[in-house]
N, C-alpha and C positions, 0 to 999 in steps of 0.2 A: 819579264825576267825568267831565267831558266828554272829557278827554284819554285816559282808559282806553278809552272807547267808540270814539273816532276812531282812535287808534293800534292798538288791538286789532282793530278792524274792518278796517283796512287790511291787517294781517298775516294775519287770518283769511281774507279774501276773495281776496287776491292772493299769499299765501305769500312766497317770496323775490323775486318780481317786484314786490313793494310798494316796493322801493328804486328802481324805475324811474319813480317819480312819485307813486303813491298815498300812500306814507308821507309824502312831502314836503308834499303837499296837506293831509294830516291834521294835520301840525304847524302849518302856516299857519292852519288853522281853529282849532286849539287856542289859538294866540296871539290870534286874534280873539275867541274866547270869553272869555279872561282880560281882554282890553281892555274888553269889554262889562261884565264883572263889576266891573272897577275903576270904570267910569262909574256903575254902580248904587250903588257905595260912596261916590259923591260926588266922584270925581276927574274933572278936565276932560280932554277929548280931547287937548289940548295936552300935558298931562303924559304921557299914553300915548305920544304921538309922540316926546317927548324921551327916554323910556326906550328906545323902539325904536331911535332914532338912536344912543343910547349902546351898545346891543347891537351894532349894525353896526360902530361904531367899535372895539369890543373884539375883533372878529374880523378886522380889516383885515390884520394880519400873517399870520394863518392863510390868508386868501384868496390872498395873493400867494405864500405858500409852496406852496399847493396848485397854483396855476397854473404856478409855476416847475417843480414836479415833473412836471406833465403835459408841459410843453415839453421837460424834460430826458429823459424816457423816449423821446419821439419822436425827438429828435436823437441820443441815444445808440444807438438801434437803426439809424438811418440811417448814422451815422459809424463803426459797428463796435465801439463800446465794449462794449455788452452781448453781442453775438455773440462777441467775443474773451474776455470773462469766462466765458461759457458754454463756449467751446472749451477753455480751459485748465482750467476747473473740472471738466469731465467726466473729464479725464485725471488729476486730482489727488485729487478727493474720492471716497470710497467710499460706496456706498449704505448700508452697514451702520452707519456712524457719521455719516452726512450731517446728520441732524437735530440731534444734539448739537453738531457742529462749527458748524452755522449759528447756533445760539444763542450759542456762545462768540465767534464772529467778530463778530456784531452787538453783543454786550455790550461787547467791547473798543472797537469803533468809536464806539458811542454814549457810552461813558465819556470818550473823548477829545474829542468834539465837543459833547457835552451836548444832543443832540437825538434823540429817538426817531423823530420824523417824518422827519428828514433821513436817518437810518440806514435806515429802512424804504423810503424813496423812492429810495435810491441802491443801496447794496449789497444791500438786501433784494430789490429787483426783479431784480438779477442772479442772486442765489441761487435765486429762484423759477424763473428760466429754466434754470439748471443742473438743478434738481430735475425739471423737466418733461422734459428730454432724458435724464436718468438713469433715468427711469421710477419715481421715488419720489413719494410723495404731496405735492402742492403745498399741500394744506390743513394737513398736519402741519408742512411747512416754514414756512408763513406763521405758524403758532403759535410755532414756534421763533424766527423773526425777531422777533416781537413780544415774546417772553420776554426775549431778549437786549437788544433795543432799550430796553425799560423798566428793565432792570437798570442799564444804563449811564447812562440818563437820570437815575435817582434817586440815583446815587452821584457824579454829576459836579457840581462847583461852577459849571460853565458852563451848566447847565440852568436855564431861566427858571422852571420850576415848582418846582425845588428852592430857588432863591433866594426865590421868592414865599412858599413855605411857611414858611421861616425868618423872613421879614419879618413875616408875619401873627401869629406868636406871640412876636416880639421876641427871637429868639435868633440867635447868630452862625451863619452858614451852615455853617462847618466843624464846629462843635459839633453842629449838626443832622445833618450827614452822618455824623459819628462815632457818634451815638446811634442813628440809624436803620439803620446797617449790620447790626444784629442781626436784622433781618427780611429784607432783600433777599438777603444772601449765603446764609443757609440755604435760602431759597426757591429761589434759582437752582441751588444744589446739587441740591435735590430735582428741579427741572425738568430739569437736565442729565442726571442719572442716569435719569430716566424716559424722556427722549427717546432716550438711548443704548440702553436696553432695548427701546424700541419699534422702533428701527432694526435691532437685532440679531434681534428676533423676526420682524419683517415684511420682512426683506430678501428680494430676489427669489430664488426657488429655483434658477432657471437664468439665468445671465448671458447676454447677447446681444452678444458682442464684434463680430460681423459688422454687426448693426444699428447699434451705437454707432459703428463705424468709418465706416459710410455717412453718418451724421449729421455726424461730424467732417469728412469729405471734402466734404460738401455745404456746410457753413459756410465751409470754406477755399476752396471754388470760387466762392462768391458774394462773399466779402469777402477783402480782403488782411489776413490775420491776422498781427498784429505787436504786441509789447508797447507800441508807441507809442500804440495805440488806447486804452490804459488811462490815459493821462495826464490826461484830463478827470476821472477818478475821484479822482485824487490832488488835483487843483486844487479840486474840490468840498469835500473834507474839510479841506484845509489852510486855505483861505480863510475858512471858516466861523468860525474862531477870531477873525477880525478884522473881519468885515463881517456884516451881517444875513444870515440864511440864505437868504431869497428872492433877494437880490442875488447871493450866492455861487452859488446853484444856477443862476440865469440866466446868469451869467458862464461857468459850467462848460458849460452847454448851447451857448452861442455859441462857446466855445473848441473844443468837440467838433465843431461844424459847420464851423469853419474848418479844423480838422485833417482832417475827413472829406473836404473838397473836394480835398485833396491825396492822401490815402491811399485813398479809395474813389471814384474818378472814375466807374467803371462803375456802381456802385450809384446814385450821384447821377444819372447819365444815364438809367438805367432808371426812376427814380422820377419825374422830370419830363422826359420825352422831347419832342423836337420843336423846341427852340429853336436848337440848333447852336452856341450860345455857351456855353463852359464856365463863364464867370463868372456869366452869367444863370441857367444851370441850377443852379449851386451855391447862388446866392442864393435862387432859388425853392424849391429842395429844403429848405434849412435853415428858411426862412420857413414853408413848408407843414408840415414836421414839427413845428415848435413850435406852430403854430396848430391843425392838424387831425390830427397824428400821422403815423406812418410806416406804409406798407403795402407788401407785397412778394408777388409771385406766382412763387415758385420752382418750383412743381410738387410740393413736398414739404409735406404738410399740417402736420406737426409744426413745421417751421421757420416756415411762414407764420403759424401761430397764435402762435408765440413772439414774432415780431418785429413783427407788424402791430398796433400799439397806440400809445398815448401821445397827446400833443397837449393844448393847454389846453382845447379843447372837450370832451375826455373827462372833465373834472373838473366840468362845469357841473351835472350832477345832484347831485354831492356838495356843491357850494356851495349849491344850493337847499336841500338837507337841513340843512346847517349853519345857514343863515340862519333857517330856520323854527324849528329847535331852540333856538338861542341867543336869539332874540327871545321865544319862549315862556318860556324859563327866566328871562330878565331881568324880564319882566312879573310872573311869579310871585314873584320875590324882592322887587322894588321895592314891590309893593302888599301885602306882608305875608302872602301866602297860604301860603308855605312855613313861616313862623314858627309859624303856627297848628297845623301838623302836628308840628313839632319840639319845641316847648315842653312839651307833655304827656309826650313821651318822656323829656325831661330829668328831670321831676319823678318819674317812675316808676323811674328808674335809681338804685336805692339803693346797690348795691355797685360797686366799681371795675370788676369784670368786666362788669356790666350797662351801666355807663357806656361802657366801651370798645365793647361791642356796639352801643350806641345811636349812637355816633359813626360806626361802620362802616355801620350800616343807613341812617343819614341821608345819608352821602356816596354810598353805592350808590343809594339812592332818588333823590337829586338827579341823579345821572348818568342815571338812567332817565327821570325826570320832566322835568328841565330840559335834558338833552341837552348839557351842557357841563362839561368837567372843571374849569374855573376856578370856576364856581359851586359845584361839588361839593367843591372844595378850600377856597375862601375862606369860604363861609358856615358850615360846621361849625367852622372855626378861630375865626371871630368869635363864634359862638353859644356854644361850649363852653369858651372859654378862661377865662372868669371862674369857671365851675363847677369846672374843673380846679384853679385856684388855691385856691378855697375848700376843696377836699378834700386840699390838700397834695400835689398831683401836679405835678411839674416841667413847665414849658412844652415841653421837648423830647419829653415823652411825647405831647403833643397833636400836635406837628409831625410826629413819626414816624407816628402813627396817621392823621392827615389825609392824608399822602402815600400811605400804604399803602392807604387806603380810597377816596380821591377820584381821584387821577390814575391809579393802576394799574388800577382796574376800568373806566375810561372806554372803552378799546377793545373791551370785551366787549359793549357796547350798540350795536346796529346804527345807531340814529338819533342817537347821541352824535356830536359833531364828530370825536372821535378814532376811534370805530368806523367812521364813514363814510369818514374819510381812509384808514384801514388797509385797509378793504374795497376802496376804489377803487384805491389804489396797488398792492396785492398781488393784485388781480384776482380776488377771491373774496368771497362773502358772509361776513359776520361769524359767522353760524351755523356755517359750515363750519370755520373756524379756531379758534373759541372753545374747544372741548374740549382743544385742544393748546397753548393759551397758558397753560401750567401755572404759570408764574411769577406770572401776573396774578391768579390766585385762591388760590395757595398763600401768597403774601405777606400779604394781609389776614387770612387764616385764622390764620397764625402771630401776627400782631399782636393779634388778639382773644384768642387763647390766652394770650399774655403777660399780658393784662389780668386774666384769671381766675386765673392762677397766681401773679402778682406778679413773674414773671421779668423782669429788666432794667427795672423800673419805678423811675424816679428820684423820690424823695420830697423835699419841701421843707416849710418851716413853713407851715401852712395860712393862706392869705390874706395872706402877707407876701412872696411871691416878688418879687424885684426886677424881674423881667421882666413882671410882671402889668400888662396895659394897662387902660385905663379901660373900663368896661362900655359896650357899644354902645348908642346911643340908639335 
């Protein structure tokens, strides 16, 4: 297939640098090749355009969330929110149990707000900063952030993917959460213990309190460190319950900018020097940090690297990646090219265990090929739900398996919209954090294992489930 040649060629020729443009180009060319195939099958160009427009519409919320997170990171660095979080985190968190604590903190927050993206883009960013200053691995920390974020996301009734999964198989969302708890909770325990062991084994042999104190004094010298700087963090989490995430994140960024104008006047002045007007300086500072990110030249390399980032423009490469991947996936689905691959797999899956593995393989394959978690979640739920009903397998079995296989594996694929988002927000390549996102591959493994063993498999009368929907056309 052309996508294998194009995507594989980009990764082979450019390595990790493929995410800087070559991979995005490969996905756009993949989408064009599918469009040409559709036209050879007799479809009109207008139909291709309509599918592409629908793909753009489906990611509009993700685009605004991504841009809002970029603005948030820039302003939080300018206003002192992230430096304050780092300052206190260095004093409270120990390197030996830092990874496990990170997973636990992100899990609790994601469960309360129902968003893995928001959790990673807010508290996850701060925890990465603390990790950098503590001298522990940022790649392992990123894996711990993702493990915790996806635990909370999948167990929260506020999560849009959790609600969508339940809707696709026609079950109550709370029944879905109750049934699926048998995979995320054991998977998180495994991840938590593993991360704890990694922290204990790989902890620094020699602590460096002198260097740590220098870093703390440097942050305190640049910023006015006060708990008031953390107020935007609370606003971001609390407001998300009532307003769309992108709007809540933008409001939190603006609030941080206003707060920073009063609490960090020296930082504002240094960031946009030359005007002499405090109001104008503050306005330009917040505006510039939201658009192009924050930068600082403190003379201390570690602090400059930590704080000089963010801005909406830092997310443009990621948006390019998401647009290419989602358009490619939507064209594959709409013109029946994916169904040709999945239908033979269904016919060959004779046992329940093999059926479970087929669902998992299909969802993971769609995350790789289509590059979008919604396609990887919705399509298997639509394709396999009738087969599950025929075999007397309750719909909650499919909803749990689809969630385990579709959404949880999405951040493990670099060109998937989730993988691209996590890589951009957490400041590292997907390949670097993937081995440590333990929850995200332990959970689908447990789900498939349940299928082979029959553990926690709900049975119903074959073909008579009250939740069985009509077969898709």
